[in-house]
PyMOL CGO cylinders between C-alpha atoms (Angstrom):
from pymol import cmd
from pymol.cgo import CYLINDER

trace = [
    CYLINDER, -61.50, -39.31, -26.63, -64.90, -39.11, -28.31, 0.3, 1, 1, 1, 1, 1, 1,
    CYLINDER, -64.90, -39.11, -28.31, -66.44, -41.46, -25.73, 0.3, 1, 1, 1, 1, 1, 1,
    CYLINDER, -66.44, -41.46, -25.73, -65.07, -39.29, -22.91, 0.3, 1, 1, 1, 1, 1, 1,
    CYLINDER, -65.07, -39.29, -22.91, -66.63, -36.22, -24.48, 0.3, 1, 1, 1, 1, 1, 1,
    CYLINDER, -66.63, -36.22, -24.48, -69.96, -38.01, -24.96, 0.3, 1, 1, 1, 1, 1, 1,
    CYLINDER, -69.96, -38.01, -24.96, -69.91, -39.25, -21.35, 0.3, 1, 1, 1, 1, 1, 1,
    CYLINDER, -69.91, -39.25, -21.35, -69.17, -35.73, -20.06, 0.3, 1, 1, 1, 1, 1, 1,
    CYLINDER, -69.17, -35.73, -20.06, -72.03, -34.31, -22.10, 0.3, 1, 1, 1, 1, 1, 1,
    CYLINDER, -72.03, -34.31, -22.10, -74.40, -36.94, -20.72, 0.3, 1, 1, 1, 1, 1, 1,
    CYLINDER, -74.40, -36.94, -20.72, -73.24, -36.21, -17.17, 0.3, 1, 1, 1, 1, 1, 1,
    CYLINDER, -73.24, -36.21, -17.17, -73.88, -32.50, -17.68, 0.3, 1, 1, 1, 1, 1, 1,
    CYLINDER, -73.88, -32.50, -17.68, -77.58, -33.07, -18.43, 0.3, 1, 1, 1, 1, 1, 1,
    CYLINDER, -77.58, -33.07, -18.43, -78.62, -33.72, -14.79, 0.3, 1, 1, 1, 1, 1, 1,
    CYLINDER, -78.62, -33.72, -14.79, -76.64, -30.66, -13.73, 0.3, 1, 1, 1, 1, 1, 1,
    CYLINDER, -76.64, -30.66, -13.73, -78.39, -28.49, -16.32, 0.3, 1, 1, 1, 1, 1, 1,
    CYLINDER, -78.39, -28.49, -16.32, -81.77, -29.90, -15.28, 0.3, 1, 1, 1, 1, 1, 1,
    CYLINDER, -81.77, -29.90, -15.28, -80.95, -29.12, -11.64, 0.3, 1, 1, 1, 1, 1, 1,
    CYLINDER, -80.95, -29.12, -11.64, -79.96, -25.57, -12.53, 0.3, 1, 1, 1, 1, 1, 1,
    CYLINDER, -79.96, -25.57, -12.53, -83.22, -25.16, -14.45, 0.3, 1, 1, 1, 1, 1, 1,
    CYLINDER, -83.22, -25.16, -14.45, -85.25, -26.34, -11.44, 0.3, 1, 1, 1, 1, 1, 1,
    CYLINDER, -85.25, -26.34, -11.44, -83.32, -24.17, -8.98, 0.3, 1, 1, 1, 1, 1, 1,
    CYLINDER, -83.32, -24.17, -8.98, -83.65, -21.04, -11.13, 0.3, 1, 1, 1, 1, 1, 1,
    CYLINDER, -83.65, -21.04, -11.13, -87.38, -21.63, -11.57, 0.3, 1, 1, 1, 1, 1, 1,
    CYLINDER, -87.38, -21.63, -11.57, -87.91, -22.14, -7.84, 0.3, 1, 1, 1, 1, 1, 1,
    CYLINDER, -87.91, -22.14, -7.84, -85.83, -19.07, -6.97, 0.3, 1, 1, 1, 1, 1, 1,
    CYLINDER, -85.83, -19.07, -6.97, -87.92, -16.98, -9.33, 0.3, 1, 1, 1, 1, 1, 1,
    CYLINDER, -87.92, -16.98, -9.33, -91.07, -18.48, -7.84, 0.3, 1, 1, 1, 1, 1, 1,
    CYLINDER, -91.07, -18.48, -7.84, -90.18, -17.77, -4.20, 0.3, 1, 1, 1, 1, 1, 1,
    CYLINDER, -90.18, -17.77, -4.20, -88.66, -14.34, -4.87, 0.3, 1, 1, 1, 1, 1, 1,
    CYLINDER, -88.66, -14.34, -4.87, -90.49, -11.57, -3.03, 0.3, 1, 1, 1, 1, 1, 1,
    CYLINDER, -90.49, -11.57, -3.03, -92.83, -9.37, -5.00, 0.3, 1, 1, 1, 1, 1, 1,
    CYLINDER, -92.83, -9.37, -5.00, -95.42, -9.98, -7.65, 0.3, 1, 1, 1, 1, 1, 1,
    CYLINDER, -95.42, -9.98, -7.65, -94.23, -9.78, -11.27, 0.3, 1, 1, 1, 1, 1, 1,
    CYLINDER, -94.23, -9.78, -11.27, -97.69, -8.76, -12.49, 0.3, 1, 1, 1, 1, 1, 1,
    CYLINDER, -97.69, -8.76, -12.49, -97.84, -5.97, -9.90, 0.3, 1, 1, 1, 1, 1, 1,
    CYLINDER, -97.84, -5.97, -9.90, -94.39, -4.80, -11.00, 0.3, 1, 1, 1, 1, 1, 1,
    CYLINDER, -94.39, -4.80, -11.00, -95.46, -4.75, -14.65, 0.3, 1, 1, 1, 1, 1, 1,
    CYLINDER, -95.46, -4.75, -14.65, -98.75, -2.88, -14.31, 0.3, 1, 1, 1, 1, 1, 1,
    CYLINDER, -98.75, -2.88, -14.31, -98.02, -0.66, -11.33, 0.3, 1, 1, 1, 1, 1, 1,
    CYLINDER, -98.02, -0.66, -11.33, -99.87, -0.21, -8.08, 0.3, 1, 1, 1, 1, 1, 1,
    CYLINDER, -99.87, -0.21, -8.08, -103.00, 1.45, -9.49, 0.3, 1, 1, 1, 1, 1, 1,
    CYLINDER, -103.00, 1.45, -9.49, -104.02, -1.32, -11.88, 0.3, 1, 1, 1, 1, 1, 1,
    CYLINDER, -104.02, -1.32, -11.88, -107.49, -2.77, -11.68, 0.3, 1, 1, 1, 1, 1, 1,
    CYLINDER, -107.49, -2.77, -11.68, -108.00, -6.43, -10.71, 0.3, 1, 1, 1, 1, 1, 1,
    CYLINDER, -108.00, -6.43, -10.71, -109.34, -7.35, -14.17, 0.3, 1, 1, 1, 1, 1, 1,
    CYLINDER, -109.34, -7.35, -14.17, -106.14, -6.21, -15.89, 0.3, 1, 1, 1, 1, 1, 1,
    CYLINDER, -106.14, -6.21, -15.89, -104.04, -8.08, -13.36, 0.3, 1, 1, 1, 1, 1, 1,
    CYLINDER, -104.04, -8.08, -13.36, -106.12, -11.27, -13.81, 0.3, 1, 1, 1, 1, 1, 1,
    CYLINDER, -106.12, -11.27, -13.81, -105.84, -11.01, -17.62, 0.3, 1, 1, 1, 1, 1, 1,
    CYLINDER, -105.84, -11.01, -17.62, -102.07, -10.55, -17.42, 0.3, 1, 1, 1, 1, 1, 1,
    CYLINDER, -102.07, -10.55, -17.42, -101.73, -13.47, -14.99, 0.3, 1, 1, 1, 1, 1, 1,
    CYLINDER, -101.73, -13.47, -14.99, -103.61, -15.67, -17.45, 0.3, 1, 1, 1, 1, 1, 1,
    CYLINDER, -103.61, -15.67, -17.45, -101.42, -14.49, -20.38, 0.3, 1, 1, 1, 1, 1, 1,
    CYLINDER, -101.42, -14.49, -20.38, -98.25, -15.23, -18.42, 0.3, 1, 1, 1, 1, 1, 1,
    CYLINDER, -98.25, -15.23, -18.42, -99.70, -18.53, -17.17, 0.3, 1, 1, 1, 1, 1, 1,
    CYLINDER, -99.70, -18.53, -17.17, -99.09, -17.52, -13.56, 0.3, 1, 1, 1, 1, 1, 1,
    CYLINDER, -99.09, -17.52, -13.56, -102.49, -18.85, -12.58, 0.3, 1, 1, 1, 1, 1, 1,
    CYLINDER, -102.49, -18.85, -12.58, -101.54, -22.39, -13.69, 0.3, 1, 1, 1, 1, 1, 1,
    CYLINDER, -101.54, -22.39, -13.69, -100.43, -24.98, -11.09, 0.3, 1, 1, 1, 1, 1, 1,
    CYLINDER, -100.43, -24.98, -11.09, -96.72, -24.94, -10.24, 0.3, 1, 1, 1, 1, 1, 1,
    CYLINDER, -96.72, -24.94, -10.24, -95.81, -28.10, -12.24, 0.3, 1, 1, 1, 1, 1, 1,
    CYLINDER, -95.81, -28.10, -12.24, -97.54, -26.69, -15.34, 0.3, 1, 1, 1, 1, 1, 1,
    CYLINDER, -97.54, -26.69, -15.34, -95.71, -23.38, -14.89, 0.3, 1, 1, 1, 1, 1, 1,
    CYLINDER, -95.71, -23.38, -14.89, -92.40, -25.26, -14.68, 0.3, 1, 1, 1, 1, 1, 1,
    CYLINDER, -92.40, -25.26, -14.68, -93.13, -27.29, -17.81, 0.3, 1, 1, 1, 1, 1, 1,
    CYLINDER, -93.13, -27.29, -17.81, -94.00, -24.10, -19.70, 0.3, 1, 1, 1, 1, 1, 1,
    CYLINDER, -94.00, -24.10, -19.70, -90.81, -22.44, -18.40, 0.3, 1, 1, 1, 1, 1, 1,
    CYLINDER, -90.81, -22.44, -18.40, -88.57, -25.42, -19.23, 0.3, 1, 1, 1, 1, 1, 1,
    CYLINDER, -88.57, -25.42, -19.23, -90.12, -25.78, -22.70, 0.3, 1, 1, 1, 1, 1, 1,
    CYLINDER, -90.12, -25.78, -22.70, -89.49, -22.11, -23.40, 0.3, 1, 1, 1, 1, 1, 1,
    CYLINDER, -89.49, -22.11, -23.40, -85.87, -22.33, -22.23, 0.3, 1, 1, 1, 1, 1, 1,
    CYLINDER, -85.87, -22.33, -22.23, -85.22, -25.45, -24.31, 0.3, 1, 1, 1, 1, 1, 1,
    CYLINDER, -85.22, -25.45, -24.31, -86.64, -23.70, -27.38, 0.3, 1, 1, 1, 1, 1, 1,
    CYLINDER, -86.64, -23.70, -27.38, -84.58, -20.54, -26.77, 0.3, 1, 1, 1, 1, 1, 1,
    CYLINDER, -84.58, -20.54, -26.77, -87.55, -18.48, -25.60, 0.3, 1, 1, 1, 1, 1, 1,
    CYLINDER, -87.55, -18.48, -25.60, -86.48, -16.81, -22.37, 0.3, 1, 1, 1, 1, 1, 1,
    CYLINDER, -86.48, -16.81, -22.37, -89.61, -14.65, -22.20, 0.3, 1, 1, 1, 1, 1, 1,
    CYLINDER, -89.61, -14.65, -22.20, -90.05, -10.90, -22.27, 0.3, 1, 1, 1, 1, 1, 1,
    CYLINDER, -90.05, -10.90, -22.27, -88.38, -8.36, -20.02, 0.3, 1, 1, 1, 1, 1, 1,
    CYLINDER, -88.38, -8.36, -20.02, -90.64, -6.62, -17.53, 0.3, 1, 1, 1, 1, 1, 1,
    CYLINDER, -90.64, -6.62, -17.53, -88.52, -3.49, -17.88, 0.3, 1, 1, 1, 1, 1, 1,
    CYLINDER, -88.52, -3.49, -17.88, -87.96, -3.12, -21.63, 0.3, 1, 1, 1, 1, 1, 1,
    CYLINDER, -87.96, -3.12, -21.63, -90.92, -5.27, -22.81, 0.3, 1, 1, 1, 1, 1, 1,
    CYLINDER, -90.92, -5.27, -22.81, -88.59, -6.83, -25.39, 0.3, 1, 1, 1, 1, 1, 1,
    CYLINDER, -88.59, -6.83, -25.39, -87.57, -10.49, -25.73, 0.3, 1, 1, 1, 1, 1, 1,
    CYLINDER, -87.57, -10.49, -25.73, -84.87, -11.26, -23.18, 0.3, 1, 1, 1, 1, 1, 1,
    CYLINDER, -84.87, -11.26, -23.18, -82.77, -13.04, -25.79, 0.3, 1, 1, 1, 1, 1, 1,
    CYLINDER, -82.77, -13.04, -25.79, -82.62, -9.73, -27.73, 0.3, 1, 1, 1, 1, 1, 1,
    CYLINDER, -82.62, -9.73, -27.73, -81.45, -7.87, -24.64, 0.3, 1, 1, 1, 1, 1, 1,
    CYLINDER, -81.45, -7.87, -24.64, -78.78, -10.52, -24.02, 0.3, 1, 1, 1, 1, 1, 1,
    CYLINDER, -78.78, -10.52, -24.02, -77.63, -10.45, -27.65, 0.3, 1, 1, 1, 1, 1, 1,
    CYLINDER, -77.63, -10.45, -27.65, -77.39, -6.66, -27.52, 0.3, 1, 1, 1, 1, 1, 1,
    CYLINDER, -77.39, -6.66, -27.52, -75.27, -6.61, -24.36, 0.3, 1, 1, 1, 1, 1, 1,
    CYLINDER, -75.27, -6.61, -24.36, -73.16, -9.72, -24.92, 0.3, 1, 1, 1, 1, 1, 1,
    CYLINDER, -73.16, -9.72, -24.92, -70.46, -8.09, -27.12, 0.3, 1, 1, 1, 1, 1, 1,
    CYLINDER, -70.46, -8.09, -27.12, -69.76, -5.48, -24.44, 0.3, 1, 1, 1, 1, 1, 1,
    CYLINDER, -69.76, -5.48, -24.44, -69.66, -8.15, -21.75, 0.3, 1, 1, 1, 1, 1, 1,
    CYLINDER, -69.66, -8.15, -21.75, -67.27, -10.23, -23.84, 0.3, 1, 1, 1, 1, 1, 1,
    CYLINDER, -67.27, -10.23, -23.84, -65.04, -7.18, -24.40, 0.3, 1, 1, 1, 1, 1, 1,
    CYLINDER, -65.04, -7.18, -24.40, -64.95, -6.43, -20.67, 0.3, 1, 1, 1, 1, 1, 1,
    CYLINDER, -64.95, -6.43, -20.67, -64.22, -10.06, -19.73, 0.3, 1, 1, 1, 1, 1, 1,
    CYLINDER, -64.22, -10.06, -19.73, -61.46, -10.31, -22.33, 0.3, 1, 1, 1, 1, 1, 1,
    CYLINDER, -61.46, -10.31, -22.33, -59.88, -7.04, -21.19, 0.3, 1, 1, 1, 1, 1, 1,
    CYLINDER, -59.88, -7.04, -21.19, -60.04, -8.13, -17.54, 0.3, 1, 1, 1, 1, 1, 1,
    CYLINDER, -60.04, -8.13, -17.54, -58.47, -11.54, -18.28, 0.3, 1, 1, 1, 1, 1, 1,
    CYLINDER, -58.47, -11.54, -18.28, -55.74, -9.99, -20.41, 0.3, 1, 1, 1, 1, 1, 1,
    CYLINDER, -55.74, -9.99, -20.41, -54.97, -7.37, -17.77, 0.3, 1, 1, 1, 1, 1, 1,
    CYLINDER, -54.97, -7.37, -17.77, -55.01, -9.99, -15.02, 0.3, 1, 1, 1, 1, 1, 1,
    CYLINDER, -55.01, -9.99, -15.02, -52.69, -12.34, -16.90, 0.3, 1, 1, 1, 1, 1, 1,
    CYLINDER, -52.69, -12.34, -16.90, -50.17, -9.71, -17.88, 0.3, 1, 1, 1, 1, 1, 1,
    CYLINDER, -50.17, -9.71, -17.88, -50.17, -7.90, -14.53, 0.3, 1, 1, 1, 1, 1, 1,
    CYLINDER, -50.17, -7.90, -14.53, -50.35, -10.97, -12.30, 0.3, 1, 1, 1, 1, 1, 1,
    CYLINDER, -50.35, -10.97, -12.30, -47.56, -12.86, -14.04, 0.3, 1, 1, 1, 1, 1, 1,
    CYLINDER, -47.56, -12.86, -14.04, -45.38, -9.73, -14.23, 0.3, 1, 1, 1, 1, 1, 1,
    CYLINDER, -45.38, -9.73, -14.23, -45.81, -8.97, -10.53, 0.3, 1, 1, 1, 1, 1, 1,
    CYLINDER, -45.81, -8.97, -10.53, -45.17, -12.62, -9.62, 0.3, 1, 1, 1, 1, 1, 1,
    CYLINDER, -45.17, -12.62, -9.62, -41.99, -12.81, -11.69, 0.3, 1, 1, 1, 1, 1, 1,
    CYLINDER, -41.99, -12.81, -11.69, -40.65, -9.49, -10.38, 0.3, 1, 1, 1, 1, 1, 1,
    CYLINDER, -40.65, -9.49, -10.38, -41.37, -10.58, -6.81, 0.3, 1, 1, 1, 1, 1, 1,
    CYLINDER, -41.37, -10.58, -6.81, -39.61, -13.92, -7.38, 0.3, 1, 1, 1, 1, 1, 1,
    CYLINDER, -39.61, -13.92, -7.38, -36.43, -12.25, -8.68, 0.3, 1, 1, 1, 1, 1, 1,
    CYLINDER, -36.43, -12.25, -8.68, -35.49, -11.17, -5.15, 0.3, 1, 1, 1, 1, 1, 1,
    CYLINDER, -35.49, -11.17, -5.15, -37.28, -13.24, -2.53, 0.3, 1, 1, 1, 1, 1, 1,
    CYLINDER, -37.28, -13.24, -2.53, -37.88, -11.37, 0.74, 0.3, 1, 1, 1, 1, 1, 1,
    CYLINDER, -37.88, -11.37, 0.74, -36.91, -8.09, -0.93, 0.3, 1, 1, 1, 1, 1, 1,
    CYLINDER, -36.91, -8.09, -0.93, -38.93, -4.89, -0.72, 0.3, 1, 1, 1, 1, 1, 1,
    CYLINDER, -38.93, -4.89, -0.72, -40.87, -5.58, -3.95, 0.3, 1, 1, 1, 1, 1, 1,
    CYLINDER, -40.87, -5.58, -3.95, -41.66, -9.13, -2.86, 0.3, 1, 1, 1, 1, 1, 1,
    CYLINDER, -41.66, -9.13, -2.86, -43.07, -7.88, 0.43, 0.3, 1, 1, 1, 1, 1, 1,
    CYLINDER, -43.07, -7.88, 0.43, -45.03, -5.10, -1.26, 0.3, 1, 1, 1, 1, 1, 1,
    CYLINDER, -45.03, -5.10, -1.26, -46.43, -7.54, -3.83, 0.3, 1, 1, 1, 1, 1, 1,
    CYLINDER, -46.43, -7.54, -3.83, -47.37, -10.01, -1.09, 0.3, 1, 1, 1, 1, 1, 1,
    CYLINDER, -47.37, -10.01, -1.09, -49.19, -7.33, 0.92, 0.3, 1, 1, 1, 1, 1, 1,
    CYLINDER, -49.19, -7.33, 0.92, -50.96, -6.05, -2.17, 0.3, 1, 1, 1, 1, 1, 1,
    CYLINDER, -50.96, -6.05, -2.17, -52.06, -9.51, -3.26, 0.3, 1, 1, 1, 1, 1, 1,
    CYLINDER, -52.06, -9.51, -3.26, -53.41, -10.26, 0.20, 0.3, 1, 1, 1, 1, 1, 1,
    CYLINDER, -53.41, -10.26, 0.20, -55.46, -7.08, -0.01, 0.3, 1, 1, 1, 1, 1, 1,
    CYLINDER, -55.46, -7.08, -0.01, -56.58, -7.95, -3.54, 0.3, 1, 1, 1, 1, 1, 1,
    CYLINDER, -56.58, -7.95, -3.54, -57.80, -11.35, -2.43, 0.3, 1, 1, 1, 1, 1, 1,
    CYLINDER, -57.80, -11.35, -2.43, -59.39, -10.07, 0.80, 0.3, 1, 1, 1, 1, 1, 1,
    CYLINDER, -59.39, -10.07, 0.80, -61.39, -7.11, -0.50, 0.3, 1, 1, 1, 1, 1, 1,
    CYLINDER, -61.39, -7.11, -0.50, -64.68, -7.77, -2.28, 0.3, 1, 1, 1, 1, 1, 1,
    CYLINDER, -64.68, -7.77, -2.28, -64.57, -6.82, -5.96, 0.3, 1, 1, 1, 1, 1, 1,
    CYLINDER, -64.57, -6.82, -5.96, -67.36, -4.24, -5.66, 0.3, 1, 1, 1, 1, 1, 1,
    CYLINDER, -67.36, -4.24, -5.66, -65.43, -2.51, -2.87, 0.3, 1, 1, 1, 1, 1, 1,
    CYLINDER, -65.43, -2.51, -2.87, -62.31, -2.33, -5.04, 0.3, 1, 1, 1, 1, 1, 1,
    CYLINDER, -62.31, -2.33, -5.04, -64.47, -0.88, -7.82, 0.3, 1, 1, 1, 1, 1, 1,
    CYLINDER, -64.47, -0.88, -7.82, -65.83, 1.81, -5.52, 0.3, 1, 1, 1, 1, 1, 1,
    CYLINDER, -65.83, 1.81, -5.52, -62.33, 2.69, -4.31, 0.3, 1, 1, 1, 1, 1, 1,
    CYLINDER, -62.33, 2.69, -4.31, -61.01, 2.88, -7.87, 0.3, 1, 1, 1, 1, 1, 1,
    CYLINDER, -61.01, 2.88, -7.87, -63.90, 5.15, -8.90, 0.3, 1, 1, 1, 1, 1, 1,
    CYLINDER, -63.90, 5.15, -8.90, -63.33, 7.35, -5.87, 0.3, 1, 1, 1, 1, 1, 1,
    CYLINDER, -63.33, 7.35, -5.87, -59.60, 7.66, -6.56, 0.3, 1, 1, 1, 1, 1, 1,
    CYLINDER, -59.60, 7.66, -6.56, -59.32, 7.81, -10.35, 0.3, 1, 1, 1, 1, 1, 1,
    CYLINDER, -59.32, 7.81, -10.35, -62.70, 9.28, -11.37, 0.3, 1, 1, 1, 1, 1, 1,
    CYLINDER, -62.70, 9.28, -11.37, -63.73, 11.53, -8.50, 0.3, 1, 1, 1, 1, 1, 1,
    CYLINDER, -63.73, 11.53, -8.50, -60.49, 12.66, -6.85, 0.3, 1, 1, 1, 1, 1, 1,
    CYLINDER, -60.49, 12.66, -6.85, -57.91, 12.63, -9.65, 0.3, 1, 1, 1, 1, 1, 1,
    CYLINDER, -57.91, 12.63, -9.65, -60.40, 12.96, -12.58, 0.3, 1, 1, 1, 1, 1, 1,
    CYLINDER, -60.40, 12.96, -12.58, -58.15, 10.82, -14.79, 0.3, 1, 1, 1, 1, 1, 1,
    CYLINDER, -58.15, 10.82, -14.79, -60.77, 8.31, -15.90, 0.3, 1, 1, 1, 1, 1, 1,
    CYLINDER, -60.77, 8.31, -15.90, -64.56, 8.39, -16.40, 0.3, 1, 1, 1, 1, 1, 1,
    CYLINDER, -64.56, 8.39, -16.40, -66.70, 6.79, -13.70, 0.3, 1, 1, 1, 1, 1, 1,
    CYLINDER, -66.70, 6.79, -13.70, -69.07, 5.16, -16.18, 0.3, 1, 1, 1, 1, 1, 1,
    CYLINDER, -69.07, 5.16, -16.18, -69.98, 4.95, -19.82, 0.3, 1, 1, 1, 1, 1, 1,
    CYLINDER, -69.98, 4.95, -19.82, -69.02, 3.09, -22.96, 0.3, 1, 1, 1, 1, 1, 1,
    CYLINDER, -69.02, 3.09, -22.96, -67.01, 3.94, -26.04, 0.3, 1, 1, 1, 1, 1, 1,
    CYLINDER, -67.01, 3.94, -26.04, -63.33, 4.77, -25.93, 0.3, 1, 1, 1, 1, 1, 1,
    CYLINDER, -63.33, 4.77, -25.93, -60.61, 2.76, -24.18, 0.3, 1, 1, 1, 1, 1, 1,
    CYLINDER, -60.61, 2.76, -24.18, -60.61, 4.92, -21.03, 0.3, 1, 1, 1, 1, 1, 1,
    CYLINDER, -60.61, 4.92, -21.03, -64.15, 3.74, -20.28, 0.3, 1, 1, 1, 1, 1, 1,
    CYLINDER, -64.15, 3.74, -20.28, -62.84, 0.16, -20.14, 0.3, 1, 1, 1, 1, 1, 1,
    CYLINDER, -62.84, 0.16, -20.14, -59.89, 0.66, -17.77, 0.3, 1, 1, 1, 1, 1, 1,
    CYLINDER, -59.89, 0.66, -17.77, -61.68, 0.92, -14.39, 0.3, 1, 1, 1, 1, 1, 1,
    CYLINDER, -61.68, 0.92, -14.39, -64.19, -1.91, -14.99, 0.3, 1, 1, 1, 1, 1, 1,
    CYLINDER, -64.19, -1.91, -14.99, -61.47, -4.22, -16.35, 0.3, 1, 1, 1, 1, 1, 1,
    CYLINDER, -61.47, -4.22, -16.35, -59.16, -3.44, -13.44, 0.3, 1, 1, 1, 1, 1, 1,
    CYLINDER, -59.16, -3.44, -13.44, -62.00, -4.01, -10.98, 0.3, 1, 1, 1, 1, 1, 1,
    CYLINDER, -62.00, -4.01, -10.98, -63.06, -7.28, -12.55, 0.3, 1, 1, 1, 1, 1, 1,
    CYLINDER, -63.06, -7.28, -12.55, -59.49, -8.54, -12.90, 0.3, 1, 1, 1, 1, 1, 1,
    CYLINDER, -59.49, -8.54, -12.90, -58.21, -7.43, -9.49, 0.3, 1, 1, 1, 1, 1, 1,
    CYLINDER, -58.21, -7.43, -9.49, -58.83, -10.73, -7.73, 0.3, 1, 1, 1, 1, 1, 1,
    CYLINDER, -58.83, -10.73, -7.73, -57.29, -12.70, -10.62, 0.3, 1, 1, 1, 1, 1, 1,
    CYLINDER, -57.29, -12.70, -10.62, -54.26, -10.41, -10.60, 0.3, 1, 1, 1, 1, 1, 1,
    CYLINDER, -54.26, -10.41, -10.60, -53.77, -11.19, -6.92, 0.3, 1, 1, 1, 1, 1, 1,
    CYLINDER, -53.77, -11.19, -6.92, -54.16, -14.95, -7.41, 0.3, 1, 1, 1, 1, 1, 1,
    CYLINDER, -54.16, -14.95, -7.41, -51.80, -15.04, -10.39, 0.3, 1, 1, 1, 1, 1, 1,
    CYLINDER, -51.80, -15.04, -10.39, -49.16, -12.93, -8.68, 0.3, 1, 1, 1, 1, 1, 1,
]
cmd.load_cgo(trace, "trace")
């Protein structure tokens, strides 16, 4: 068992290295100039050159990648262009909310999907089975963001039962969890 785990860990290293290379190259070929985005359009060339040197964007591409990979391996993901804080701090601040949303969506998907599947299986070809089948087809077919927009339109804008956005009480969690879990509900059912 321990050898299997060790072998799996060793096999994951090339995958992680590939992901690191792909992410770096995607950031490199992305449109726009990060220095221009940081300083704005009216910055003088000297400020832009100084910032490029600080960020090592004037280094050759292999040197930039080595600096990037070294930072990632040491847990330094850089600074955010938007908040000017370390990215790891921004991730740590938002991770508990993300974990709460993912847990709520999985719990909702498991309970709802299994319940709908069992109720539909009680009477095959009955009215509930057909309704569940049609609903699950729609749940699988629609993109998740579209379901989210429809849920906001119905429950937040039209009926005013739930808030459209925010964080805090349980009612702020219902629409995002339902949106995120909708596809899983359909698959499980």
